[in-house]
VEXDREN-2710 file (C-alpha; in Angstrom, 1 decimal):
% VEXDREN-2710
k/r/px/py/pz
1/MET/28.6/-199.2/11.5
2/LYS/25.0/-199.3/11.6
3/ARG/23.1/-202.9/11.1
4/LEU/22.5/-203.4/8.2
5/PRO/18.4/-203.0/7.8
6/LEU/17.1/-206.3/6.2
7/VAL/14.3/-205.5/4.2
8/LEU/11.0/-206.6/5.6
9/GLY/7.8/-209.1/4.7
10/LEU/5.8/-206.3/3.0
11/LEU/9.3/-204.0/1.4
12/LEU/10.6/-207.4/-0.5
13/CYS/7.1/-210.4/0.0
14/THR/4.5/-209.7/-2.9
15/THR/0.8/-210.6/-1.4
16/ALA/-0.3/-212.8/-4.7
17/TRP/-2.4/-215.8/-3.1
18/ALA/-2.6/-217.1/-7.4
19/GLY/-0.7/-219.8/-7.7
20/PRO/1.4/-222.1/-10.4
21/LYS/-0.6/-222.3/-12.6
22/ASP/0.4/-226.1/-12.4
23/LYS/-1.2/-226.5/-8.8
24/LYS/-3.6/-228.6/-8.5
25/PRO/-6.7/-226.5/-6.8
26/ALA/-6.8/-227.2/-3.1
27/LYS/-9.7/-228.7/-1.7
28/GLU/-13.0/-226.3/-2.1
29/VAL/-14.2/-224.5/0.9
30/GLU/-17.4/-224.9/2.0
31/LYS/-19.7/-223.0/1.6
32/PRO/-21.9/-221.2/5.4
33/THR/-23.6/-223.1/7.0
34/ALA/-26.0/-222.8/10.0
35/ALA/-23.9/-224.6/13.0
36/ASP/-24.5/-228.5/12.7
37/PRO/-27.0/-228.6/16.8
38/ALA/-25.4/-231.9/17.2
39/GLU/-22.0/-230.5/18.2
40/LEU/-23.8/-228.4/20.7
41/THR/-25.5/-229.4/23.6
42/LYS/-28.8/-228.7/24.3
43/LYS/-28.8/-226.6/26.2
44/GLU/-26.6/-225.2/23.9
45/ALA/-28.6/-225.3/21.3
46/LYS/-31.6/-224.0/22.9
47/GLN/-29.2/-220.5/24.2
48/ARG/-28.2/-220.0/20.1
49/GLY/-31.7/-220.2/18.9
50/ALA/-33.0/-218.1/21.1
51/ALA/-29.9/-215.8/20.3
52/PHE/-30.0/-215.7/16.5
53/ALA/-34.3/-215.9/16.6
54/ASP/-34.4/-212.7/14.3
55/TYR/-31.7/-213.2/12.5
56/GLU/-33.3/-217.2/11.4
57/ARG/-36.7/-215.2/10.9
58/GLU/-35.5/-212.2/9.1
59/VAL/-33.7/-214.6/6.7
60/ALA/-36.4/-216.1/5.8
61/ALA/-37.7/-213.0/5.2
62/GLY/-35.5/-211.3/2.6
63/GLY/-35.2/-208.4/5.2
64/LYS/-31.2/-208.4/4.8
65/ALA/-30.6/-204.9/6.1
66/ARG/-33.3/-206.4/9.4
67/ALA/-30.8/-209.0/9.6
68/ALA/-28.1/-207.2/9.9
69/ASP/-29.3/-205.2/12.5
70/ALA/-30.0/-208.1/14.6
71/LEU/-26.8/-209.5/14.3
72/VAL/-25.9/-205.7/15.8
73/ILE/-27.6/-206.8/19.0
74/ILE/-26.3/-210.3/19.1
75/VAL/-22.4/-209.0/18.6
76/GLU/-23.1/-206.1/21.5
77/ASP/-24.6/-208.4/24.2
78/PRO/-22.2/-209.2/26.1
79/SER/-23.8/-212.5/27.8
80/LEU/-24.4/-213.7/24.3
81/ALA/-20.6/-213.3/24.1
82/GLU/-20.4/-217.3/22.9
83/PHE/-21.7/-216.6/20.5
84/HIS/-19.8/-212.8/19.3
85/GLY/-17.9/-215.1/16.1
86/GLU/-20.5/-216.5/14.8
87/ALA/-22.7/-213.4/14.6
88/TYR/-19.8/-211.3/13.5
89/ALA/-18.9/-214.3/10.3
90/ARG/-22.6/-214.0/8.8
91/LEU/-22.5/-210.0/9.9
92/GLY/-19.7/-210.5/7.8
93/ASP/-21.3/-212.2/5.0
94/LEU/-24.9/-209.6/4.6
95/LEU/-22.7/-207.0/5.1
96/ASN/-20.0/-208.5/1.7
97/GLU/-23.6/-209.2/0.0
98/MET/-24.6/-205.5/0.2
99/SER/-21.4/-204.5/-1.2
100/LEU/-19.4/-203.1/2.1
101/PRO/-16.6/-205.4/1.9
102/TYR/-14.1/-203.2/4.0
103/ALA/-16.4/-203.6/6.8
104/ALA/-17.0/-206.8/6.0
105/LEU/-14.1/-207.0/6.2
106/CYS/-14.2/-205.8/9.9
107/ALA/-16.2/-208.1/10.9
108/TYR/-14.9/-210.9/10.0
109/ALA/-11.8/-209.6/11.7
110/GLN/-13.9/-209.7/14.5
111/ALA/-15.1/-213.0/14.3
112/PHE/-11.8/-214.6/14.0
113/SER/-10.2/-213.2/17.4
114/ALA/-14.0/-213.5/18.9
115/ALA/-14.4/-217.5/17.4
116/SER/-15.3/-220.0/20.6
117/ASP/-15.3/-224.0/20.9
118/THR/-18.3/-223.7/20.0
119/ASN/-18.4/-222.4/16.4
120/VAL/-14.8/-222.0/15.8
121/ASN/-15.9/-224.4/12.7
122/GLU/-18.8/-222.1/11.7
123/VAL/-16.3/-218.8/11.7
124/SER/-13.3/-220.8/9.9
125/LEU/-15.1/-220.9/6.8
126/ARG/-15.1/-217.1/5.9
127/VAL/-11.2/-217.7/6.0
128/PRO/-11.0/-217.1/2.7
129/ALA/-13.3/-214.6/2.0
130/ALA/-11.8/-212.6/4.5
131/ILE/-8.1/-213.1/2.8
132/GLU/-9.3/-212.1/-0.6
133/ILE/-11.0/-208.8/0.1
134/ALA/-7.9/-207.6/2.2
135/THR/-6.1/-207.9/-0.5
136/LYS/-8.3/-206.0/-2.5
137/VAL/-8.4/-203.0/0.0
138/GLY/-4.8/-203.2/0.9
139/ASP/-5.4/-203.7/4.3
140/LEU/-3.8/-207.3/4.7
141/SER/-2.9/-206.3/8.3
142/ILE/-5.8/-206.4/10.2
143/LEU/-5.9/-210.4/9.8
144/GLN/-2.2/-210.8/11.3
145/LYS/-3.2/-210.2/14.6
146/PRO/-6.6/-212.6/15.1
147/PHE/-4.4/-215.1/12.7
148/ALA/-2.0/-215.3/14.9
149/GLY/-4.2/-216.1/17.8
150/ASN/-6.2/-219.0/16.2
151/LEU/-3.9/-220.8/13.6
152/GLY/-6.6/-223.6/13.8
153/LEU/-8.9/-221.4/11.9
154/ALA/-7.5/-223.1/8.7
155/ARG/-9.5/-225.5/6.5
156/THR/-8.1/-226.9/3.8
157/ASP/-3.5/-226.8/3.2
158/ASP/-3.7/-223.7/1.4
159/VAL/-5.7/-221.5/3.8
160/ARG/-3.4/-222.8/6.1
161/GLY/-0.2/-221.5/3.9
162/GLN/-1.6/-218.1/3.9
163/MET/-2.6/-218.1/7.9
164/ALA/0.6/-218.9/9.2
165/TYR/2.0/-216.4/6.5
166/LEU/0.2/-213.5/8.1
167/ALA/0.3/-214.7/11.5
168/ALA/4.2/-214.8/11.8
169/LYS/4.7/-211.7/10.1
170/GLU/2.7/-210.5/13.2
171/ASN/5.3/-211.9/15.2
172/VAL/8.2/-210.8/13.3
173/ARG/6.7/-207.3/13.5
174/GLU/6.4/-208.2/17.8
175/GLY/10.1/-209.5/17.6
176/GLN/9.3/-212.6/18.5
177/TRP/11.5/-214.5/16.9
178/GLY/11.3/-218.3/17.7
179/ALA/7.2/-218.3/17.6
180/ALA/8.1/-216.6/13.7
181/SER/9.8/-219.5/13.1
182/GLY/8.0/-222.0/14.0
183/ILE/4.4/-221.2/13.0
184/LEU/6.4/-220.9/9.3
185/LEU/7.0/-224.8/9.0
186/MET/3.7/-224.6/8.6
187/VAL/3.6/-223.2/5.2
188/ARG/4.5/-226.8/2.9
189/PRO/6.3/-226.7/0.0
190/GLY/4.1/-226.3/-3.2
191/ASP/1.6/-224.2/-1.2
192/PRO/1.8/-220.8/-3.3
193/LEU/3.4/-218.8/-0.8
194/TRP/6.2/-221.1/-0.5
195/ALA/8.9/-218.8/-1.9
196/ASP/7.7/-215.7/-0.6
197/ALA/7.1/-217.9/3.6
198/LYS/10.8/-218.6/2.5
199/VAL/12.2/-215.1/2.2
200/LEU/10.7/-214.2/5.7
201/GLU/12.2/-217.2/6.9
202/GLY/15.8/-216.6/6.3
203/ILE/14.6/-212.5/7.6
204/VAL/14.0/-213.9/10.8
205/LEU/16.9/-216.8/10.6
206/ASN/19.4/-213.4/9.8
207/GLN/17.5/-212.1/13.1
208/GLN/19.4/-215.4/15.3
209/ALA/22.2/-214.7/13.9
210/ARG/21.9/-218.5/12.2
211/HIS/23.3/-216.8/8.8
212/GLU/23.9/-220.1/7.0
213/ASP/20.4/-221.4/7.5
214/ALA/19.5/-218.6/6.7
215/LEU/21.4/-218.5/3.4
216/LYS/19.6/-222.0/2.9
217/ALA/16.7/-220.2/3.1
218/PHE/16.9/-217.2/0.4
219/GLU/17.8/-219.9/-1.8
220/ALA/14.6/-222.3/-1.4
221/ALA/13.1/-218.8/-2.2
222/SER/14.9/-218.2/-4.9
223/ALA/14.6/-221.2/-6.5
224/THR/11.0/-221.0/-6.0
225/GLY/9.8/-217.7/-7.3
226/ARG/12.1/-218.2/-10.6
227/GLY/10.0/-215.9/-12.7
228/ARG/8.3/-214.1/-10.6
229/GLU/9.0/-210.1/-11.2
230/ALA/12.3/-208.5/-11.2
231/ARG/11.8/-206.9/-8.1
232/TRP/11.0/-209.9/-5.9
233/SER/14.1/-211.3/-7.5
234/ASP/16.0/-208.4/-6.2
235/SER/15.4/-207.7/-2.8
236/VAL/15.8/-212.2/-2.9
237/GLN/19.2/-210.5/-4.2
238/ILE/20.2/-207.6/-2.1
239/ASN/18.7/-210.0/1.4
240/THR/21.4/-213.0/0.5
241/ALA/24.2/-210.5/-0.3
242/ARG/23.7/-208.6/3.4
243/THR/23.6/-212.2/4.9
244/TRP/26.6/-212.8/4.0
245/TYR/27.8/-209.6/4.8
246/GLY/26.2/-210.4/8.3
247/ALA/28.3/-213.9/8.6
248/GLY/31.1/-211.5/7.8
249/ASN/32.3/-213.5/4.6
250/TYR/32.3/-209.8/2.5
251/PRO/34.3/-211.5/-0.5
252/ARG/30.5/-212.8/-1.1
253/ALA/28.7/-210.1/0.1
254/ILE/30.2/-208.2/-2.9
255/GLU/29.5/-210.5/-5.5
256/SER/25.9/-210.9/-4.3
257/TYR/25.7/-207.5/-4.5
258/SER/27.0/-206.4/-7.5
259/ARG/24.1/-209.3/-9.5
260/VAL/21.6/-206.4/-8.1
261/THR/20.3/-204.8/-10.9
262/ARG/21.0/-201.3/-11.5
263/ALA/16.9/-200.8/-12.5
264/SER/16.9/-202.0/-10.1
265/GLU/15.2/-200.4/-6.9
266/TYR/17.2/-201.3/-4.5
267/TRP/20.3/-201.2/-6.6
268/PRO/21.0/-197.5/-4.9
269/ASP/20.7/-199.3/-1.2
270/ALA/23.5/-202.3/-2.8
271/GLN/25.7/-200.1/-4.0
272/PHE/26.2/-198.0/-0.6
273/GLU/26.3/-201.3/1.0
274/ARG/29.5/-202.9/-0.6
275/ALA/30.9/-200.2/-0.5
276/TRP/31.0/-200.8/3.3
277/ALA/32.2/-204.5/1.9
278/HIS/35.2/-203.5/0.3
279/PHE/36.1/-200.7/3.2
280/ARG/35.7/-204.3/5.3
281/VAL/38.7/-205.7/3.3
282/ASP/40.8/-202.5/3.9
283/ASP/40.2/-202.4/-0.1
284/LEU/39.7/-197.8/0.3
285/ASN/39.3/-197.6/-3.6
286/GLY/36.8/-200.6/-4.3
287/SER/34.9/-198.6/-1.7
288/LEU/35.5/-195.0/-3.2
289/ALA/34.5/-196.1/-6.3
290/GLN/31.2/-197.9/-5.3
291/LEU/30.4/-194.4/-3.3
292/LEU/31.7/-192.0/-5.8
293/PRO/27.4/-192.6/-7.7
294/PHE/26.5/-190.0/-4.3
295/ASP/28.8/-187.4/-4.7
296/SER/27.2/-186.8/-8.5
297/ALA/23.7/-184.5/-8.5
298/PHE/21.7/-187.7/-9.6
299/PHE/21.9/-188.6/-5.4
300/ASP/21.2/-185.1/-4.4
301/THR/17.8/-186.1/-3.2
302/TRP/18.8/-188.8/-1.8
303/TYR/19.5/-189.6/1.8
304/TYR/23.1/-190.8/2.2
305/PRO/25.1/-188.8/4.3
306/GLU/27.1/-192.0/5.7
307/ALA/28.1/-192.7/2.4
308/ASP/29.4/-189.0/2.6
309/LEU/31.5/-190.4/5.8
310/LEU/32.9/-193.6/4.8
311/ARG/34.1/-191.6/1.3
312/ILE/35.2/-189.2/4.4
313/TYR/37.4/-191.4/6.4
314/SER/38.3/-193.9/3.3
315/MET/41.1/-190.6/2.4
316/PHE/41.5/-189.8/5.7
317/LEU/43.0/-193.8/5.7
318/LEU/44.3/-192.5/2.4
319/CYS/46.1/-190.0/3.8
320/LYS/44.3/-187.3/2.1
321/PHE/44.2/-184.8/4.2
322/PRO/43.5/-182.2/2.2
323/GLU/40.6/-184.0/0.5
324/ALA/39.0/-185.3/3.4
325/GLU/39.2/-181.7/5.4
326/ARG/37.4/-180.3/2.5
327/GLN/35.0/-183.0/2.1
328/MET/34.0/-182.8/6.0
329/ALA/33.5/-178.5/5.7
330/HIS/31.0/-179.8/2.2
331/PHE/29.3/-182.6/4.9
332/ALA/28.4/-180.1/7.0
333/GLU/27.1/-177.7/5.1
334/LYS/24.7/-180.2/3.2
335/TYR/23.0/-181.5/6.6
336/LYS/23.3/-179.2/9.2
337/PRO/20.4/-177.1/7.5
338/VAL/19.0/-181.3/6.6
339/ARG/18.7/-181.4/10.7
340/ALA/17.1/-177.8/10.9
341/ALA/14.7/-178.7/9.4
342/LEU/13.5/-182.7/10.7
343/ARG/13.6/-181.2/14.9
344/SER/11.5/-179.0/13.0
345/ALA/8.8/-181.8/12.2
346/GLY/9.3/-182.8/15.7
347/GLY/5.3/-181.8/16.5
348/MET/3.8/-182.9/13.4
349/THR/0.6/-185.3/14.5
350/THR/1.0/-188.9/12.8
351/VAL/-1.9/-187.3/11.0
352/ALA/0.0/-184.7/9.1
353/ALA/2.9/-186.7/9.0
354/PHE/0.9/-189.7/7.2
355/GLU/-0.6/-187.7/4.9
356/ALA/2.8/-185.6/3.9
357/ALA/4.3/-188.8/3.0
358/ARG/1.1/-189.7/1.1
359/ASP/1.2/-186.1/-0.8
360/TYR/4.5/-187.2/-1.8
361/ARG/3.9/-190.0/-2.8
362/SER/0.8/-188.9/-5.5
363/LYS/2.1/-185.3/-6.2
364/GLY/5.1/-185.6/-5.1
365/ARG/5.1/-182.5/-2.9
366/THR/7.6/-182.3/-0.1
367/GLY/6.2/-179.7/2.6
368/ASP/8.7/-178.1/4.9
369/LEU/11.2/-181.0/4.5
370/PRO/14.1/-181.8/2.1
371/GLU/12.6/-184.9/-0.9
372/MET/15.5/-186.5/0.5
373/LEU/13.8/-187.4/3.8
374/TRP/10.5/-188.5/2.0
375/ARG/11.8/-190.2/-1.0
376/PRO/11.5/-193.7/0.6
377/TRP/8.0/-193.7/0.5
378/ALA/7.8/-193.2/-2.3
379/GLY/7.4/-196.5/-3.1
380/GLU/7.7/-199.1/-0.1
381/GLU/4.8/-201.4/-0.7
382/ARG/3.9/-201.3/3.0
383/PHE/3.3/-197.5/2.7
384/GLY/1.5/-198.1/-0.8
385/GLN/-1.1/-200.7/0.7
386/SER/-2.2/-198.7/3.1
387/VAL/-2.8/-195.1/0.9
388/ALA/-5.0/-197.7/-0.7
389/ALA/-7.0/-199.0/2.6
390/VAL/-7.4/-195.4/3.4
391/ARG/-8.5/-194.7/0.0
392/ALA/-10.9/-197.6/0.3
393/ALA/-12.4/-196.9/3.6
394/ASN/-13.2/-193.7/2.4
395/ASP/-14.4/-194.7/-0.6
396/GLU/-17.1/-196.8/0.8
397/LEU/-17.9/-194.4/3.8
398/LYS/-19.4/-192.1/1.4
399/ARG/-21.9/-195.4/0.3
400/MET/-22.6/-195.7/3.6
401/LYS/-24.2/-192.8/3.9
402/SER/-27.8/-194.0/1.4
403/ILE/-27.9/-197.3/4.9
404/GLU/-27.7/-194.5/7.5
405/SER/-31.3/-195.4/8.4
406/ASN/-30.1/-198.7/9.4
407/PRO/-29.2/-199.6/13.0
408/PHE/-26.1/-201.6/11.7
409/SER/-25.2/-198.5/9.7
410/ASP/-24.0/-197.1/12.6
411/SER/-21.8/-200.2/14.0
412/ALA/-20.3/-200.6/10.9
413/ARG/-19.5/-196.8/10.0
414/THR/-17.9/-197.4/13.9
415/TRP/-15.6/-200.2/13.0
416/LEU/-15.0/-198.5/9.7
417/GLU/-13.9/-195.7/10.6
418/THR/-11.8/-196.4/14.0
419/ARG/-10.0/-199.3/11.0
420/ARG/-9.5/-196.8/8.8
421/ASP/-7.8/-193.6/11.9
422/THR/-5.3/-196.9/13.1
423/VAL/-3.8/-197.5/9.6
424/ILE/-3.5/-194.0/9.5
425/ASP/-1.6/-193.4/13.2
426/THR/0.5/-196.5/13.1
427/GLU/1.6/-195.4/9.3
428/GLY/1.9/-192.1/10.2
429/GLN/3.7/-193.2/13.8
430/ARG/6.3/-195.5/11.2
431/VAL/7.1/-191.9/9.5
432/LYS/7.5/-190.2/12.4
433/ASP/9.4/-192.6/14.1
434/ARG/11.9/-193.1/10.9
435/LEU/12.1/-189.0/11.0
436/ALA/13.8/-188.8/14.4
437/ALA/15.4/-192.2/14.1
438/GLN/17.5/-190.2/11.1
439/GLU/17.5/-186.3/13.1
440/ASP/19.3/-188.4/16.6
441/GLU/21.4/-190.0/13.5
442/LEU/22.6/-187.2/11.7
443/SER/22.9/-185.5/14.9
444/GLY/25.3/-187.9/16.1
445/MET/27.5/-187.9/12.5
446/LEU/27.7/-183.7/12.8
447/THR/29.0/-184.0/16.1
448/ASN/31.4/-187.2/15.1
449/SER/32.2/-185.4/11.9
450/GLU/33.8/-182.2/14.6
451/LEU/35.9/-184.8/15.8
452/PHE/37.3/-186.3/13.5
453/ILE/38.7/-182.8/12.1
454/LEU/40.5/-183.3/15.2
455/ASP/41.6/-186.5/14.5
456/ILE/43.3/-185.1/11.1
457/LEU/45.3/-182.7/13.4
458/ARG/46.5/-184.8/15.1
459/MET/47.9/-187.2/12.1
460/LYS/49.6/-184.0/10.4
461/GLN/51.2/-183.4/13.6
462/GLN/52.8/-187.4/14.1
463/MET/53.6/-187.2/10.3
464/PHE/55.5/-183.9/10.9
465/GLU/56.8/-185.2/14.0
466/GLN/58.4/-188.0/12.5
467/ALA/59.7/-185.8/9.6
468/ALA/61.2/-183.5/12.2
469/ILE/63.2/-186.5/14.4
470/THR/64.7/-188.1/10.9
471/GLY/65.5/-185.3/9.7
472/LYS/63.9/-185.7/6.4
473/GLU/60.0/-185.8/4.1
474/LEU/58.5/-188.5/4.4
475/GLU/57.6/-190.4/1.6
476/ALA/54.6/-191.7/0.7
477/ALA/54.0/-195.3/0.9
478/LYS/54.2/-196.7/-2.9
479/ASP/52.5/-199.1/-4.4
480/VAL/53.3/-201.5/-7.3
481/LYS/52.0/-200.4/-10.0
482/ARG/50.7/-202.7/-12.8
483/THR/49.2/-201.6/-16.1
484/GLU/45.4/-203.8/-16.2
485/ARG/44.1/-204.8/-18.4
486/ILE/40.6/-203.5/-20.6
487/ARG/38.6/-206.3/-21.4
488/LYS/37.4/-207.1/-25.1
489/GLY/34.1/-204.8/-25.7
490/TRP/34.6/-202.7/-23.0
491/GLN/36.1/-198.9/-23.4
492/GLU/37.0/-197.1/-20.5
493/TRP/37.2/-192.7/-20.0
494/PRO/39.0/-191.0/-17.1
495/PHE/36.9/-189.5/-14.9
496/GLU/37.1/-185.6/-16.1
497/GLY/34.7/-183.9/-13.7
498/GLU/31.5/-184.9/-15.2
499/PHE/28.9/-187.8/-14.4
500/TRP/27.0/-189.7/-16.5
501/ALA/23.7/-191.3/-15.1
502/ASP/24.7/-194.7/-17.7
503/GLU/28.2/-194.4/-16.0
504/LEU/27.1/-194.0/-12.3
505/GLY/28.6/-197.6/-11.1
506/TYR/30.9/-198.6/-13.2
507/TYR/33.3/-196.3/-12.2
508/LYS/37.3/-197.6/-11.2
509/VAL/39.6/-195.9/-8.4
510/ASP/43.2/-195.6/-8.4
511/VAL/44.0/-193.8/-5.1
512/ILE/47.2/-193.9/-3.9
513/PRO/47.8/-193.7/-0.4
514/SER/49.8/-190.5/0.5
515/CYS/51.1/-191.9/3.9
516/PRO/54.1/-193.0/5.6
517/ALA/55.2/-196.7/5.0
518/SER/55.7/-196.3/9.0
519/MET/51.7/-194.9/9.9
520/ARG/49.7/-197.2/6.9
521/GLN/45.8/-197.7/8.8
522/SER/44.4/-201.1/8.4
523/VAL/40.9/-200.7/8.5
524/LYS/40.4/-204.5/10.0
END
């Protein structure tokens, strides 16, 4: 079985920066002011005065557009690299005042990357504004790399926590688990992002196979995040279940999976993954009960080929060969066209992949691919934020046409177009990568399913040979029959081939193995 995926940052954690109502307000951030000449050497002060002379003159005269032009001249001059950080920061202020927040965010991001020893204090004052804008336009990821490279920009404890959280997510993206763990220590108890940081810490610890510590992190997150939306709580719950599974404690995993609410978007994954936990403890009937809903029409547009194979293999271990063969034929019939469609999608550009996933999310269009392949993008938080960011960038670019005559607008437009295209390319590549992985996975499953038929034939032959040697027909292993009591207030209906939506997730299966006692196989 492949490693169960962990719900990472943007599928799992919220991006709301508001703290608890009873939390004391953070120390007020200083308003941007000119760099303190006392902190500069005389030479540096003279150089700075010369570099910002035109800007200061235009600001004094009230000419924001011409002041922005003067700042663009500074950031485009390599000989003034020492002052680029401050120039980008001040340019971000002006763009924001001119109702161009996304362009301002691009300038702030460059300021954070270009900050030097002489202007780090000046640049750091823009961190709260940048985070606020990034949250509104849906592009917090633009700040992850600059913050990861310069955590010294923090001015107050609450800002430090926000920066550390985003910096840790950048290290998670790059697979730097140790660095991410260390950075997350900067998020302190009482910080607005404390619960989210503990969730991210749990994910990182799981990647390091430190399951016991991960469970403590998820427990702390759950306790701190009480009262948050159900989606967040369910995401913590399924990650807790996955941690128990990764630790090999399958009974606790089953218990945790069962706590994911029926209405949750994570419920299908919880059902499927719980089936694996039942399988690991040799509870094949329990596994089949969890998998039964995936054989219903309600899941026709969901991509769970592994659920079909797990059901087939469970039938094989129970020596239900005719049923296993029937379902194997159904599996091939269902998924060969899906594999063909995946192969045809291999030539899509990243732009086409992004637009196709966006069209399904907003309009339900599926194009040439089955709906089951697009469904994950309909609810993924990270992709939704990226769609919002692209929309915000396009809207702002339209408004920028009114200032085309100003020289600074060319630079601002270029930054914004570059960022928009980067978001599209990054998300489009994620779509392509997932489709490519699904094609490889499905090809392997279809190949293995053909080999599995040979295993069924081999098992049958062994049973016939054993019967020929003993001279009598083999009897199936008999399980002890117990009368199960129905709990008070519950009703039981036998399954008669019809699926009802309100019954999904509540099935019980009682399949008696057809294997002779001498040939009963265990999954362990």
